[in-house]
MARZAPA-622850 format. One record per residue: x negated, z negated, y negated of N, C-alpha, C, CB in turn; residue in three letters. Coordinates in steps of 0.001 Angstrom, whole numbers, padded with zeros to 6 digits, always signed. Atoms other than C-alpha are relative to their C-alpha. Glycine has a CB too. Layout:
XZYXZYXZYXZYALA ...
END
This chain:
-000573-000640-001166-006642+013786-006713-000015+001494-000282+001455-000529+000310MET +000061-001443+000215-007261+017523-006273+001353+000652+000260-001066+000628+000899ASN -001271-000700-000110-004510+020149-006275+000499+000049+001439-000131+001405-000549LEU -000412-000061-001404-004495+020468-002472+000608-001334+000435-001202+000362+000903LYS -000495+001324-000374-004057+016721-002011+001331-000290-000676-001023-001080-000365THR -001261+000209+000711-001343+016585-004678+001126+000786+000665-000136+000410-001478GLN -001011-000848-000634+000486+019455-002999+000434-000585+001337-000537+001426+000195THR -000329+000585-001307+000292+017838+000445+000825-001272-000185-001290-000308+000805VAL -000748+001234+000249+001475+014493-000944+001411+000310-000469-000720-000868-001036THR -001326-000388+000465+004356+016151-002794+000831+000539+001157-000102+001047-001118PHE -000726-000569-001141+005298+018101+000337+000453-001096+000963-000882+001022+000742ALA -000376+001100-000900+005286+014917+002408+001174-000785-000572-001199-000942+000241ALA -001106+000728+000616+007519+013120-000069+001273+000831+000000-000358-000405-001426LEU -001167-000872-000047+009836+016141-000276+000587+000011+001406-000369+001430-000444PHE -000482-000007-001388+010033+016168+003522+000814-001254+000297-001182+000107+000984ALA -000784+001221-000180+011229+012567+003396+001427+000209-000487-000651-001180-000746LEU -001331-000198+000566+014126+013611+001187+000747+001117+000710-000098+000306-001486TYR -000671-001148-000610+014891+016979+002775+000279-000217+001478-000836+001249-000182ALA -000115+000182-001443+014496+015740+006348+000957-001097+000410-001331-000288+000569GLY -000980+001019-000373+017225+013161+006230-000580-001392-000073+000525+000258+001392GLY +000527+001353+000194+015786+009977+004782+001063-001006+000392-000452-000224-001469VAL -000947+001045-000340+017389+006908+006207-000663-001365-000093+000569+000225+001401HIS +000461+001382+000035+017048+003213+005634+000164-000568+001397+000784-000849-001059ALA -000007+000532-001352+016273+001360+008828-000561-001416-000060-000828+000905+000979ASP +000434+001394+000049+016072-002422+009149-001274-000236+000808+001107-000906+000511GLU +001215+000174-000798+013431-002145+011889-001227+000468-000773+000112+000766+001327ASP +001125-000509+000788+011199-000007+009670-000274-000951-001159+000290+001438-000526VAL +000176+000948+001100+011802-002373+006747-000755-001233+000495+001372-000407-000602HIS +000659+001187-000562+010794-005329+008934-001462+000263+000319+000724-000461+001260SER +001382-000341-000347+007656-003558+010191-000864+000145-001244-000042+001290+000815GLU +000793-000205+001211+006505-002500+006724-000173-001312-000754+000659+001053-000908LEU +000120+001290+000655+007257-005926+005270-001016-000884+000724+001363-000693-000063ASP +000981+000785-000763+005281-007583+008081-001418+000456-000330+000261+000127+001520ALA +001311-000524+000386+002357-005300+007239-000392-000450-001400-000004+001522+000074GLY +000276+000469+001361+002643-006202+003541-000407-001469-000003+001226+000204-000896ASN +000306+001437-000047+002631-009921+004374-001358-000250+000655+001102-000761+000767GLN +001314+000126-000646-000373-009521+006701-001109+000400-000974-000068+000876+001280ALA +000973-000421+001006-002203-007644+003929-000232-001125-001011+000481+001285-000719PHE +000120+001086+000974-001470-010424+001406-000777-001178+000590+001395-000463-000461ALA +000690+001117-000658-002626-013067+003892-001489+000295+000158+000629-000286+001375ALA +001413-000372-000157-005865-011150+004527-000748-000131-001326-000124+001442+000538ALA +000649+000119+001308-006650-010961+000794-000195-001468-000358+000831+000713-001090ILE +000100+001436+000312-005917-014673+000313-001081-000663+000852+001363-000704+000228ILE +001006+000566-000904-008138-015453+003319-001399+000545-000266+000384+000276+001439ALA +001305-000580+000293-010965-013332+001869-000477+000991+001042-001005-001080-000137GLY +000343-000908-001098-010876-010826+004733+000337+001444-000358+000736-000409+001284ASP -000223-001382+000428-011219-007350+003226+000080+000955+001191-001115+000443-000947ALA -000050-000848-001191-011789-005842+006680+001395+000053+000590-000979-000498+001046GLY -001374+000026-000520-008375-006959+007898+000961+000662-000985+000446-001452+000285SER -000851-000646+000997-006790-005844+004619-000090+001513+000126-000395-000441-001419ALA +000210-001450-000086-008274-002351+005044+000428+000579+001353-001465+000325-000251ALA -000322-000487-001345-007408-002117+008751+001379+000645+000085-000082-001137+000988ALA -001350-000557-000032-003777-001237+007954+000128+001362-000647+000932-000931-000661GLY -000007-001308+000660-004748+001990+006165-000391+001107+000989-000963+000000-001211TYR +000475-001151-000766-005164+005477+007638-001474+000224-000339+000854+001285-000308THR +001419-000278+000252-008752+006750+007876-000225+000700-001333-000570+000850+001119ASP +000157-000786+001227-008167+009080+004895+000971-000431-001097+000197+001474+000302ASP -000958+000549+000969-005892+006822+002825-000557+000029-001418+000376-001434+000377ALA +000331+000074+001426-005852+006628-000963+000502-001314-000577+000608+001197-000772TYR -000451+001087+000851-005688+003652-003301-000127+000509-001424-000829-001330+000234VAL -000043-000447+001394-004646+004592-006834+000350-001202-000865+001037+001167-000203LEU -000169+001227+000785-005158+001434-008874-000022+000326-001489-001106-001029+000343ALA -000008-000251+001440-004401+001288-012600-001395-000172-000609+000991-000938-000693PRO +001268+000097+000707-007471+001986-014712-001240+000118+000861-000050-001266-000711GLY +001144-000103-000907-009708+002637-011698-000082+001412+000579+000106-001049+001138ALA +000178-001285-000674-011144+005700-009996+000759-000013+001324-001509+000302+000233ALA -000660-000127-001294-009339+006983-006911-000933-000482+001096+000436+001458+000259THR +000767+000503-001141-010507+005192-003776+000562+000701+001225+000087-001587+000134VAL -000475-000742-001162-010341+007245-000575-000826-000371+001229-000065+001523-000259ARG +000656+000312-001267-011123+006338+003011-000038-001494+000251-001411+000562+000019GLY -000126+001411-000359-010886+003070+004874-001204-000844-000429+000193-000124+001486ARG +001169+000803+000358-014470+001927+004227-000069-000242-001505-001281+000686+000477GLU -000008+000192+001443-014248+002527+000473+001155-000909-000418+000098+001351-000719ASP -001131+000888+000270-010853+000805+000490-000379-001442+000338+001250+000438+000811ILE +000481+001346-000342-012430-002183+002266-000873-000546-001126-000795+000020+001336ARG +000893+000428+001081-015113-002325-000448+000799-000302-001277-001067+001088-000281ALA -000860+000246+001162-012434-002072-003165+000654-001372+000100+001078+001095-000122PHE -000677+001296-000163-010520-005041-001739-001004-001150+000037+000846-000004+001285TRP +001036+001035+000033-013770-006974-001232-000312-000376-001449-001287+000485+000726GLN +000229+000274+001422-014387-006615-004974+001125-000821-000600-000154+001301-000772GLY -001151+000756+000492-010885-007894-005668-000101-001459+000468+001333+000644+000490MET +000151+001353-000548-011477-010884-003389-001082-000759-000763-000344+000054+001511ILE +001121+000647+000684-014812-011624-005087+000310-000314-001457-001228+000879+000077GLU -000380+000296+001384-013094-011579-008500+000727-001345-000100+000891+001124-000559SER -000604+001327-000007-011392-014830-007445+001500-000029+000209-000307-000670-001258GLY -001437+000002-000273-007917-013886-006264+000366-001277+000745+000417+001254+000821VAL -000451+001240-000631-006099-017109-005400+001273+000187+000811+000223-001060-001048LYS -001262-000183-000702-002696-015829-004340+000497+001426-000195+001052-001013-000491ASN -000640-001314+000046-000870-012587-003564+001385-000165+000609-000846+001099+000767VAL -001370+000029-000512+002882-012344-003194+000546+001413-000088+000904-001013-000799GLN -000550-001355-000049+004428-009044-002099+001447-000083+000442-000822+000914+000957ILE -001418-000078-000336+008170-008474-002133+000315+001452+000332+000905-000528-001173ASP -000334-001343-000453+009207-005443-000111+001446+000280-000374-000224+000156+001537THR -001337-000368+000456+012184-003747-001728+000591+001093+000870-000038+000453-001455GLY -000599-001129-000704+013544-000362-000740-000987+000604+000988+000471+001063-000995GLU +000786-000666-001038+012268+001217+002462+000856+001109+000577-000463-001004+001117VAL -000696-001109-000660+013214+004591+003913-001018+000759+000819+000708+000941-001033ALA +000904-000759-000863+011765+006801+006623+000661+001279+000467-000435-000839+001203SER -000430-001237-000618+012013+010242+008113-001134+000444+000908+000364+001100-001069SER +001061-000374-000929+010069+011112+011239-001148-000989-000054-000506+001401-000306GLY +001201+000828+000010+006522+009836+010990-000463-000368-001402-001107+000707+000719ASP +000322+000404+001365+006626+009182+007235+001011-001027-000475-000023+001219-000950LEU -000881+001007+000591+008046+006229+005361-000551-000371-001371+000122-001266+000919ALA +000476+000533+001268+007897+004782+001900+000616-001375-000220+000343+000957-001173TYR -000509+001305+000401+008357+001338+000426-000265-000152-001484-000661-001162+000822ALA +000203+000378+001395+008836+000193-003144+000206-001502-000089+000974+000776-000967THR -000185+001428+000161+008680-003328-004407-000794-000539-001157-000379-000717+001253GLY +000747+000680+001060+006967-005849-006602-001069-000883+000620+000946-000839-000898THR +001042+000910-000469+003865-007960-006324-000465-000863-001160-001191+000780+000617LEU +000576+000927+000973+002279-010881-008102-001351-000453+000540+000952-001230-000267ALA +001353+000386-000392-001431-011676-008034-000490-001068-000975-000966+001239+000017VAL +000540+001081+000815-002880-014953-009282-001515+000033+000107+000564-001386+000445THR +001446-000104+000050-006490-014779-010383-000699-001333-000133-000397+000872-001123GLY +000844+001189+000085-009352-017217-010725+000353-000877-001193-001453+000403-000078ALA -000348+000765+001204-008130-018246-014191+001434-000527+000028-000197+000862-001231ASP -001365+000482-000216-004692-019169-012781+001077+000799-000736+000087-001425-000418ASP -001034-000862+000570-002940-016357-014650+000508+000920+001101-000546+000826-001219THR -000622-000847-001015-000535-014236-012634+000413+001318-000635+001222-000706+000646THR -000392-001338+000421-000194-010505-013076+001092+000512+000922-001213+000961-000002GLY -001122-000543-000762+002930-008679-011948-000074+001527-000020+001363-000497-000577HIS +000034-001454-000093+003243-005074-010789+001143+000503+000867-001344+000475+000562ALA -000925-000717-000893+005588-002569-009160-000858+000955+000819+001143+000779-000809ARG +000807-000874-000845+004344-000456-006272+000851+001024+000734-000788-000821+000998TYR -000543-000993-000925+005049+002614-004171-001054+000173+001086+000342+001383-000727VAL +000887-000186-001149+003534+002857-000696+000551+001119+000871-000147-001318+000819LEU -000391-001041-000956+003596+005879+001614-000740-000294+001300-000331+001459-000541VAL +000541+000327-001319+003062+005240+005322+000099+001192+000927+000733-001199+000606PHE -000061-000954-001105+002284+007457+008300+000060-000808+001291-001236+000984-000008LYS -000036+000666-001308+003219+006442+011837-001045+000687+000865+001443+000065+000665ARG +001102-000507-000821+000143+006841+014026-000098-000863+001245-001353+000003-000791MET +000064+000718-001278+000091+005891+017706+000994-001164+000027-001430-000519+000251SER -001056+001002-000034+003330+003959+017207-000079-001062-001073-000005-000653+001298GLY +000168+001001+001054+002051+001933+014219+000114+000650-001361-001349-000716+000133GLU -000040-000479+001372+002824+002364+010544-001320-000344-000673+001200-000615-000776TRP +001267+000174+000720-000424+002883+008600+000198+000422-001442-001150+000820+000662ARG -000099-000288+001421-000671+002836+004831-000871+001202-000336-000411-001226-000840LEU +000742-001209+000346-001679+006260+003523-000196+000163-001507+000712+001211+000551HIS +000102-000113+001449-001015+006118-000216+000489-001304-000616+000818+001218-000536LEU -000259+001314+000574-001114+002862-002190-000177+000113-001511-000952-001095+000609ASP +000063-000135+001455-000241+002989-005891+000862-001072-000632+000456+001411-000456ILE -000777+001014+000704+000928+000339-008330-000231+000123-001496-000369-001414+000490TRP +000073+000007+001450+001513-000147-012023+000434-001367-000512+000877+001123-000606THR -000408+001304+000543+001666-003330-014085+001438+000051-000497-000939-000430-001146PRO -001354+000071+000542+005182-004446-014951-000016-000887-001232+001008-000537+001059SER -000092+000730+001262+006199-005823-018274+000776-001274+000190+000649+000856-001081MET 
END
């Protein structure tokens, strides 16, 4: 991520805190529904539907991987994950807060692979509201112990 992008992302997150962040059950429900739809799309092998919930210029920052930017590259990233043999994805949406047209969610996820082992991770997601819909703009996770 270049300095300009880092600065914009930091400014957006700061705006969430400075602009009166508030927890909202409706926003939590909407973001959780999006998380569940994403998980269902991956399990169904539909990378196009998984990528459809991202902004056009979204980022995926996966552990040990190069930064993925843009909906088409994100679709290809998730297609690779699907082709690796993902059997199940469980996403638990934890804390959610929003301010204006930005929101974030934290939580945990579990992914079961082709060899039946399950990996666990924690995530942070940043969303932008566009045309009345929450779209995923920044997707980052880290393995949990």
